[in-house]
Every structure is written in C-alpha cells, then in structure tokens.
C-alpha positions in Angstrom: 0.2 0.0 0.1 1.7 3.3 -1.0 1.8 5.6 2.2 1.8 9.4 1.3 3.0 11.9 4.1 2.3 15.1 3.9 4.7 17.7 5.8 4.2 21.4 6.6 7.5 22.6 6.0 9.8 20.1 3.8 13.1 20.2 5.6 16.2 18.2 3.7 19.5 17.4 5.4 22.7 17.8 3.4 25.2 15.5 5.6 28.8 15.2 5.5 32.1 15.6 7.5 32.9 19.1 5.3 36.6 19.0 6.1 36.8 21.3 4.7 34.3 23.0 2.9 34.7 23.2 -1.1 33.2 24.7 -3.9 31.2 21.4 -4.4 29.7 21.3 -1.5 28.1 24.9 -1.8 27.5 24.2 -5.1 25.1 21.3 -3.6 23.9 23.5 -0.9 22.6 26.3 -3.4 21.1 23.8 -5.5 19.4 21.8 -2.7 17.8 24.4 -0.9 15.7 25.2 -4.6 13.9 21.7 -3.6 13.2 21.8 0.0 11.8 24.5 2.2 14.6 24.5 5.0 18.0 22.9 4.6 19.9 21.5 7.3 23.8 21.1 6.7 24.6 18.2 9.2 28.4 18.3 10.3 29.4 14.7 11.2 31.9 14.4 13.5 33.6 11.5 11.9 36.3 11.1 14.2 37.6 8.2 12.2 38.3 10.1 8.9 40.9 11.9 11.2 39.6 15.3 10.1 42.1 18.1 10.0 39.6 20.5 11.5 37.5 20.1 14.5 34.2 19.7 14.7 33.8 23.1 16.1 35.7 24.6 13.4 34.1 22.7 10.5 30.6 24.0 11.7 32.0 27.6 11.7 33.5 27.3 8.9 30.5 26.0 6.9 28.2 29.1 8.6 30.9 31.7 7.5 30.9 30.4 3.7 27.2 29.9 3.4 26.8 33.2 5.1 29.6 34.9 2.5 28.2 33.3 -0.6 24.6 32.4 -0.5 21.7 34.8 0.4 21.2 35.4 4.2 17.7 35.1 3.8 17.4 31.7 2.7 16.8 29.4 5.9 20.2 27.7 6.0 21.0 25.9 9.4 24.6 24.0 10.2 24.3 21.6 13.1 26.7 19.2 13.8 26.0 15.6 14.7 27.5 12.4 16.1 25.4 9.6 15.3 23.6 7.5 12.8 22.3 10.1 10.0 19.0 8.7 9.9 18.7 9.2 13.8 19.9 12.8 13.2 17.3 13.3 10.1 14.3 12.3 12.6 15.7 14.6 15.7 15.8 17.7 13.1 11.9 16.3 11.8 13.8 16.3 8.4 12.0 14.3 5.6 14.7 14.4 2.7 18.4 13.9 2.8 20.5 15.3 -0.1 23.6 13.9 -1.5 26.0 15.3 -4.1 27.4 12.4 -6.5 30.3 12.8 -8.6 31.0 9.4 -10.1 30.1 6.2 -10.3 32.0 5.2 -7.4 30.2 7.6 -5.1 26.9 6.2 -6.5 27.5 2.6 -5.6 28.3 3.9 -1.8 25.6 6.4 -1.8 22.8 3.8 -2.8 23.6 1.1 -0.2 23.4 4.1 1.9 20.1 5.6 0.8 18.9 1.3 1.0 19.8 1.2 4.5 18.4 4.5 5.3 15.2 3.8 3.9 14.8 0.4 5.9 15.6 2.1 9.1 13.0 4.9 8.4 11.2 4.5 5.3 9.6 8.1 5.5 12.9 9.7 4.6 13.9 10.0 1.0 17.2 10.5 -0.4 17.8 13.0 -3.2 20.9 12.7 -5.4 22.4 15.7 -7.2 24.8 15.3 -9.7 27.8 17.9 -9.0 27.6 20.1 -11.9 30.7 19.5 -14.1 33.1 22.1 -13.1 33.2 20.5 -9.5 33.0 16.5 -10.6 36.2 16.0 -9.2 36.5 18.0 -6.0 36.6 16.4 -3.3 37.8 17.6 0.5 40.3 15.0 0.7 41.9 15.7 -2.5 42.1 19.4 -1.9 44.0 18.6 1.3 46.3 16.3 -0.6 47.1 19.1 -3.0 47.6 21.6 -0.7 49.8 19.1 1.8 52.4 19.7 -1.2 52.0 23.2 -1.9 49.6 23.3 -5.0 47.0 25.8 -5.8 43.7 24.8 -4.4 42.0 28.4 -5.1 39.8 26.8 -7.7 38.5 24.5 -5.3 37.4 25.7 -2.1 36.6 29.6 -1.1 39.3 31.8 -0.5 39.0 32.3 3.1 39.2 28.2 3.2 42.3 28.4 1.4 44.2 30.1 4.7 42.5 28.0 7.1 43.6 24.7 5.4 47.3 26.4 5.4 47.7 27.5 9.0 45.7 23.8 9.9 48.5 21.8 7.9 51.0 23.9 9.4 50.2 22.9 12.8 49.3 19.4 11.9 51.9 16.4 12.9 53.4 15.0 9.6 52.7 11.6 8.9 
C-alpha cells in the first residue's frame, strides 16, 4: 500500500564531514535549497576519518561560507551531529536527505546508504544531485592532498578556506 505523508515544511539534510567545505559542497547546498523549504547542513563529527579540522571549526567554516556566498535570507542551518545520520534526520524532523554525486563510485556507496536509511526509516527519502561539471572531481580529501604539497587549491575551495587549510596543515602532525 502506498503511504503518502504530507508535511507543512519540507526539511532537507545535507550531511557530510566538510573537512573542509569545498566549492562543490556549496554548489550542492545552493541547488539543494531549491527543492526543500529549509535545509540543514549536518556536519558529521566522523573522528574515524581523522579530520584536519575540529568539529567546531568545520561548523564555523560552513556557516561563514554559506553566509558569504548565499543569500542570508535563505533558511539554511548548520548543525553538528555524532550519531547515525537517519537518527539525526529524525531529530531535526527532516524528510529528505540530499547527497551529491560526483562519479559512479559515489553512486555505489550512496545507493547502499540510501537503501539502509530507507530500511531504518521508510518515511525519509534520499535525493541525489549530480555535481556540476566544474566540481565533479573536487573532494575534501584531494584538496587537502594538493595543499599538503603546496599546490594551488584556490579553484576548489572559497578563498577564506585556503588560508585556514594552510594554517591547519602547518600545525598538523606530519605523517
């Protein structure tokens, strides 16, 4: 039986580690807000990924860049979380998870996650947005790798983030 749920306000969650936030992330945020009434950028603590930036720094970086680059009247919140994504989505009363896809390898992983999330909470839908052509190859991991070798990352992250990455890498323990 088809079950349709009407919601007064369609809330979406765009989750990620955002270590650091990239131009690709900002592109998905700016496009994601077009399909929901309110967007929550969920910054995952994700200590297992050994982030370069603390959770507080990543949240602040996201808020700053969203405020700098998008209309401040657009209802976007940035909230950190440290639990299952589907539980966070329920806590903030969202019904849509927005995910960006860059390549086929992203799709395979995201397809599995969407299936698991649907089993855990069938009321929540996952919406995939394809990365725009100029952002298809950008990932936080690659940006950090290029920066570690003093490469130019200014086309991949906002200008304020470039300096923050350089500062963080200067104080980050060398491996």
